[in-house]
C-alpha positions in Angstrom: -57.6 15.5 -5.2 -54.6 14.0 -3.3 -54.9 14.0 0.5 -52.5 16.3 2.3 -50.1 15.1 5.0 -51.4 15.5 8.5 -49.1 18.4 9.3 -50.3 20.3 6.3 -54.0 19.9 6.7 -55.8 23.2 7.4 -53.1 25.4 5.7 -54.2 28.0 3.2 -53.2 27.9 -0.5 -50.7 30.7 0.2 -49.0 28.8 3.0 -48.8 25.7 0.9 -47.2 27.6 -1.9 -44.7 29.1 0.6 -43.7 25.7 1.9 -43.2 24.4 -1.7 -41.0 27.4 -2.4 -38.9 26.6 0.7 -38.6 23.0 -0.4 -37.4 24.0 -3.9 -34.9 26.4 -2.5 -33.5 23.8 -0.2 -33.2 21.3 -3.1 -31.4 24.0 -5.2 -29.0 24.8 -2.4 -28.3 21.1 -1.9 -27.5 20.8 -5.6 -24.8 23.5 -5.3 -22.9 21.2 -2.9 -21.8 24.2 -0.8 -20.3 22.0 2.1 -18.0 20.4 -0.4 -17.1 23.8 -1.9 -16.4 25.2 1.5 -14.1 22.3 2.3 -12.1 23.1 -0.8 -11.8 26.7 0.2 -10.8 25.8 3.8 -7.1 26.6 4.4 -5.3 23.4 4.3 -2.9 22.6 7.2 0.8 22.4 6.3 2.0 18.8 6.0 3.8 17.5 9.0 7.5 17.9 8.9 8.2 14.8 11.2 10.4 12.1 9.8 12.8 12.4 7.0 14.0 15.9 6.4 13.8 17.6 3.0 17.2 17.7 1.4 18.4 21.1 0.2 19.5 20.8 -3.4 22.1 23.3 -4.5 21.0 25.4 -7.5 23.4 24.9 -10.4 24.9 28.2 -11.5 24.6 28.5 -15.3 27.3 30.4 -17.2 26.6 34.1 -17.8 25.4 34.7 -21.3 27.7 37.0 -23.2 27.3 38.7 -26.5 29.1 36.9 -29.3 29.3 40.1 -31.3 31.2 41.9 -28.5 33.6 38.8 -28.2 34.2 39.1 -32.0 32.9 35.5 -32.5 30.7 34.2 -35.3 27.2 32.7 -34.7 27.0 29.2 -33.3 25.3 26.5 -35.4 22.0 25.0 -34.3 23.6 21.6 -33.8 26.1 23.1 -31.3 23.4 24.9 -29.4 21.2 21.7 -29.2 24.1 19.6 -28.0 25.0 22.2 -25.3 21.4 22.5 -24.0 20.7 18.8 -24.0 23.9 18.1 -22.1 22.9 20.6 -19.5 19.4 19.0 -19.1 20.4 15.4 -19.2 19.7 13.8 -15.7 22.1 11.4 -14.2 21.0 7.8 -14.7 20.4 5.9 -11.5 22.9 3.2 -11.1 21.6 -0.4 -10.8 22.3 -2.2 -7.6 25.1 -4.8 -7.7 24.1 -8.5 -7.5 24.5 -10.3 -4.2 24.2 -9.0 -0.6 24.2 -5.2 0.0 25.5 -3.7 3.3 22.7 -2.5 5.5 23.9 1.1 5.8 21.2 3.7 6.8 21.3 6.8 4.6 20.2 9.1 7.3 22.6 8.0 10.0 26.2 9.0 10.3 28.8 6.7 8.7 30.1 3.9 11.0 27.1 4.4 13.4 25.8 1.0 14.4 22.1 0.1 14.2 20.3 0.8 17.5 20.4 -2.1 19.9 16.7 -1.8 20.9 15.8 -2.0 17.2 17.6 -5.3 16.9 15.9 -6.6 20.1 12.5 -5.5 18.8 13.3 -7.1 15.4 13.9 -10.5 16.9 11.0 -10.3 19.3 8.7 -13.4 19.1 5.1 -12.3 18.7 2.6 -13.6 21.3 0.2 -16.3 20.1 -3.1 -14.7 19.2 -6.6 -16.0 19.4 -8.0 -16.9 16.0 -11.6 -16.0 16.9 -13.2 -13.0 15.4 -15.1 -10.2 17.1 -18.8 -9.8 16.5 -19.5 -7.1 13.9 -21.0 -4.6 16.4 -17.9 -4.9 18.7 -15.6 -4.6 15.6 -17.4 -1.5 14.4 -17.1 0.1 17.9 -13.4 -0.7 17.9 -13.0 1.1 14.5 -14.8 4.2 15.9 -12.2 4.4 18.7 -9.2 4.6 16.3 -7.9 8.1 15.9 -4.9 10.0 14.5 -2.8 13.0 15.8 0.2 14.9 14.7 2.7 12.4 16.1 1.3 9.7 13.8 1.9 11.3 10.5 5.6 10.9 9.6 7.6 11.0 6.3 9.2 7.5 6.2 10.5 7.4 2.6 11.4 10.1 0.1 9.0 9.2 -2.8 5.6 7.7 -3.4 4.8 4.7 -1.2 4.2 1.5 -3.2 4.2 -1.0 -0.3 4.0 -1.1 3.5 4.0 -3.6 6.3 3.7 -4.0 10.1 6.3 -5.9 12.1 4.3 -8.6 14.0 5.4 -7.5 17.4 2.6 -7.5 20.0 4.3 -5.0 22.4 6.1 -2.5 20.1 5.0 -0.7 17.0 7.4 -0.9 14.0 6.4 -0.3 10.4 8.2 -0.5 7.1 7.5 1.3 3.8 9.0 1.0 0.3 8.8 3.8 -2.4 9.0 4.0 -6.1 12.7 4.8 -6.2 13.8 1.6 -4.3 14.1 3.1 -0.8 12.9 1.3 2.4 12.2 3.1 5.6 11.6 1.8 9.1 9.6 3.8 11.6 9.1 3.3 15.4 6.9 6.2 16.7 8.5 6.5 20.1 12.1 5.9 19.1 14.9 8.6 19.3 17.1 7.2 16.5 17.3 8.6 13.0 14.8 11.3 12.0 11.9 11.1 14.5 12.3 7.4 14.8 12.8 6.8 11.0 15.8 4.9 9.6 16.2 4.9 5.8 17.9 2.5 3.3 18.3 2.0 -0.4 18.3 -1.7 -1.2 16.7 -1.4 -4.7 17.0 0.8 -7.7 13.4 0.8 -8.8 10.0 0.6 -7.1 9.6 -1.7 -4.0 6.4 -3.3 -5.2 5.7 -5.7 -2.3 7.0 -6.4 1.2 6.3 -8.5 4.2 7.9 -9.7 7.5 8.9 -13.3 7.7 9.2 -15.3 11.0 11.8 -17.7 12.4 14.0 -15.7 12.1 12.4 -12.3 11.4 13.5 -10.7 8.1 11.8 -8.1 6.0 11.3 -9.5 2.5 11.1 -7.0 -0.3 10.7 -7.4 -4.1 11.2 -4.7 -6.7 10.7 -3.8 -10.2 14.5 -3.9 -10.6 14.0 -7.7 -10.7 15.5 -8.5 -7.3 14.1 -10.1 -4.2 15.9 -9.3 -1.0 15.9 -10.2 2.7 16.7 -7.5 5.2 18.6 -9.2 8.0 19.5 -6.9 11.0 21.6 -9.6 12.7 24.0 -9.9 9.7 23.5 -6.2 8.8 22.9 -7.0 5.1 20.2 -7.0 2.4 20.7 -10.5 1.2 19.6 -11.4 -2.4 17.3 -14.4 -2.7 16.4 -14.2 -6.4 17.0 -12.1 -9.5 14.8 -12.0 -12.6 15.5 -10.2 -15.9 11.9 -8.9 -15.7 10.5 -6.8 -12.8 9.0 -8.5 -9.7 5.5 -7.4 -8.9 4.2 -9.4 -6.0 5.0 -12.4 -3.6 3.6 -14.5 -0.9 4.9 -17.2 1.5 4.3 -20.8 0.4 5.1 -22.4 3.8 4.3 -21.6 7.4 8.0 -21.1 8.2 8.3 -18.6 5.4 11.2 -20.5 3.8 9.6 -20.8 0.4 8.2 -17.9 -1.7 5.8 -17.7 -4.6 7.0 -14.7 -6.7 4.9 -13.0 -9.4 6.9 -11.7 -12.3 5.6 -8.7 -14.4 6.0 -10.7 -17.7 3.4 -13.2 -16.5 5.6 -15.9 -14.9 5.2 -17.3 -11.4 8.4 -18.6 -9.7 8.8 -20.8 -6.7 11.9 -19.8 -4.7 13.5 -21.6 -1.7 15.3 -19.0 0.5 17.5 -21.7 2.0 19.3 -22.6 -1.2 22.6 -20.7 -1.9 21.9 -20.4 -5.6 19.7 -17.5 -6.4 17.6 -19.4 -8.8 14.0 -20.6 -8.9 12.9 -24.1 -8.0 10.1 -24.0 -10.6 8.9 -21.4 -13.1 5.4 -21.4 -14.6 3.8 -19.2 -17.3 0.3 -18.1 -16.6 -2.5 -17.1 -18.9 -1.7 -13.5 -19.6 0.4 -10.5 -18.7 1.2 -8.2 -17.1 0.9 -10.0 -13.8 -0.1 -7.7 -10.9 -0.7 -9.9 -7.9 -0.2 -13.5 -6.5 -1.6 -14.7 -3.2 -1.5 -18.1 -1.5 -4.5 -19.8 0.2 -4.0 -19.5 4.0 -5.1 -23.1 4.7 -4.6 -25.2 1.5 -1.3 -23.7 0.4 -1.1 -25.6 -2.9 -3.8 -23.2 -4.1 -2.9 -19.6 -5.2 -4.7 -16.8 -6.9 -3.2 -14.8 -9.8 -4.4 -11.4 -11.1 -3.2 -10.7 -14.6 -4.5 -8.0 -16.9 -8.3 -8.4 -16.5 -8.1 -12.1 -15.6 -8.2 -13.5 -12.1 -7.7 -17.3 -11.7 -7.0 -19.8 -9.0 -4.4 -22.5 -9.7 -3.3 -25.7 -8.0 0.5 -25.8 -7.6 0.5 -29.6 -7.6 -0.7 -29.8 -11.2 1.2 -27.0 -12.9 3.2 -27.4 -16.0 5.7 -25.0 -17.6 3.0 -23.6 -19.9 -0.6 -23.9 -20.8 -1.9 -24.4 -17.3 -5.6 -25.0 -16.5 -7.1 -22.9 -13.7 -9.2 -24.7 -11.0 -11.3 -21.6 -10.6 -12.0 -18.6 -12.8 -13.2 -15.3 -11.2 -15.0 -13.7 -14.1 -16.6 -10.3 -14.6 -13.6 -7.9 -14.6 -13.8 -5.6 -17.6 -10.5 -3.6 -16.9 -7.1 -4.4 -15.4 -7.2 -5.9 -11.9 -4.9 -4.3 -9.3 -5.0 -7.1 -6.7 -6.6 -10.3 -5.6 -6.4 -11.8 -2.0 -7.8 -14.8 -0.2 -9.6 -14.1 3.0 -7.1 -14.5 5.9 -8.4 -17.2 8.1 -10.3 -19.7 5.9 -9.6 -18.6 2.3 -13.3 -19.0 1.5 -13.4 -15.6 -0.2 -11.3 -13.8 -2.7 -11.3 -10.0 -2.7 -10.4 -8.2 -6.0 -9.8 -4.6 -6.9 -10.4 -3.6 -10.5 -10.0 -0.4 -12.6 -13.6 -0.7 -13.7 -14.4 1.0 -10.4 -15.5 -2.2 -8.7 -14.4 -4.1 -5.6 -15.6 -7.7 -5.8 -16.0 -10.5 -3.3 -16.0 -14.1 -4.7 -16.9 -17.4 -3.1 -13.9 -19.8 -3.2 -15.1 -22.2 -0.5 -15.4 -24.9 -3.3 -12.5 -25.3 -5.8 -14.6 -27.0 -8.5 -14.3 -24.4 -11.2 -17.3 -22.4 -10.0 -16.4 -19.2 -8.2 -19.5 -17.0 -8.1 -19.3 -13.4 -7.2 -21.1 -12.7 -3.9 -20.9 -8.9 -3.9 -19.8 -6.1 -6.3 -19.1 -2.7 -4.6 -18.8 0.5 -6.6 -15.7 2.4 -5.7 -13.8 5.1 -7.6 -10.4 3.7 -8.6 -9.2 6.5 -10.9 -6.1 7.6 -9.0 -4.2 8.9 -12.1 -0.6 8.4 -12.9 0.9 10.1 -9.9 -0.6 7.9 -7.2 -0.3 4.3 -6.4 -3.3 2.2 -7.5 -5.9 1.6 -4.8 -6.0 -2.0 -3.4 -8.6 -3.4 -1.0 -7.0 -5.6 1.6 -8.5 -7.8 4.3 -8.1 -7.2 8.0 -6.1 -10.2 9.1 -8.0 -10.4 12.4 -11.5 -10.0 11.0 -11.8 -12.1 7.9 -15.1 -10.7 6.7 -13.9 -7.1 6.7 -11.5 -5.2 4.5 -10.0 -1.7 4.1 -9.3 0.5 1.1 -8.2 4.0 0.4 -10.4 6.5 -1.4 -10.0 9.4 -3.9 -13.1 11.1 -2.6 -13.1 14.4 -0.7 -12.8 15.0 2.1 -9.9 12.5 2.1 -10.7 9.3 3.8 -10.0 5.6 4.3 -13.0 3.2 4.3 -13.7 -0.2 6.0 -16.3 -2.5 4.5 -18.0 -5.8 5.4 -17.9 -8.4 2.6 -21.7 -7.9 2.2 -20.9 -4.4 0.9 -21.9 -2.6 4.1 -19.7 0.4 4.9 -18.7 -0.1 8.5 -16.6 3.0 9.1 -15.0 6.0 7.3 -11.7 7.4 8.7 -11.5 11.2 8.2 -9.5 13.9 9.8 -9.4 17.4 8.3 -6.0 18.2 9.9 -4.0 15.0 9.6 -5.6 13.1 6.7 -5.4 15.5 3.8 -4.1 13.3 1.0 -5.1 10.1 -0.8 -3.7 7.0 1.1 -3.5 4.4 -1.7 -1.6 1.9 0.5 -3.5 0.6 3.5 -3.0 -2.2 6.0 -4.2 -3.4 9.4 -1.8 -4.6 12.1 -1.8 -8.5 12.3 -2.7 -8.6 16.0 -3.4 -5.0 17.3 -6.1 -2.5 16.6 -3.9 -0.2 14.4 -4.4 0.9 10.8 -1.8 2.5 8.5 -2.2 4.5 5.3 0.6 5.5 2.9 0.5 8.4 0.5 2.4 9.7 -2.6 4.8 11.9 -0.6 6.3 9.1 1.4 4.2 9.7 4.6 2.6 7.0 6.8 -0.6 7.8 8.7 -1.4 5.8 11.8 -4.9 5.4 13.3 -4.7 3.8 16.8 -7.0 3.5 19.8 -6.7 5.9 22.7 -4.6 3.6 24.9 -1.8 3.4 22.3 -2.0 7.2 21.7 -1.4 7.8 25.5 1.0 4.9 26.2 3.0 4.7 23.0 6.3 5.4 24.9 5.8 2.4 27.3 7.0 -1.0 26.1 5.0 -4.0 27.5 7.1 -6.9 28.8 7.8 -9.7 26.3 6.5 -13.0 27.4 
């Protein structure tokens, strides 16, 4: 006979049976997942109306149907009816953007209104030099726990589903950019009075803005799109300049030089193009065909910038730019183990000794790329649901640029959440808010030098998690050194 636990010794057979019934009832109630069900039944708060206002579309008045018999007309043929109904349903085709520079005209500002002067000053602000040292993991986790969100930090920045987002590198002001699936770009400064609750809205592309980043010296917002164009948003000249145009869609890019003058562009058809922004001709310097297509992501090593990683289909490879040929290129490192398409692959931000991949096989993987000798072992594989469906942007895990061992990713789990992991697979923090985080944020990013996290969703809204100091002092601008 098995010995009973100390707290059950001396109990009668009836009392033991009663305790066992209680345990079984508790297990049964747990299996019903009542807390999750109650969360679904909880009345959901209305989405914030801050930011871009919903445009009222006028309902088209259809002609009144009249009896052909009363009008003494014969019956219409099936062909005539089909042509009439299809003409009424046919949507207007979106016009492609003209080649060359496009005037920087905000859609949501009155015509002939100049861009705000304080926006231009912020745009050209030189960020302060930041210390490159990382916080210890305990301090970093405590910092994450202090980040919070409120109603002022959920704003509609673009009209449609967000496909890309970026922070301006300013150390004293908060400015964000987002691009959507229809080619729009929105700028948002939370404490600004311009536009719609601090949002200014443009349309530089005709298809999805697949990637964006701020350059330095001078500061421009670089955007690439599935319409095949790469553009540079220049507030001083008030134009979206065109740097490159491809017959195939552009999916991703990264800077090949510290002064951001040279770009590495990833083309959807599997090509990688090297583009110099300083040349007047909008052509590539070099063009290389990789192993497979479609290409989904390119990223440059932060220290040894001749190395770059490419995610194509279910392949992730590291290449050496110094030894590339037009075709049939040999990878210096193969990151194996992906059984489905790979959404993204990124070098760790400070040393490049790790590569973080996100795959549709429901895995986030961390690879060791400290040695470029062909062997790139996987250090950790983390199970994470990636099945977003067709109406959401794909999830993509991205590093925190200030803490190279940690990364953030959106989640499709309920209640809605954003998660931060250590490269060991340890979950450091989960951001939840039943009132202000009620949708999947597929696009996530940390600020390059401040403790701020953004998440973008399918309705064009940005969600900002900040520490309490910024929540209270957001309207105060610190002096620029």
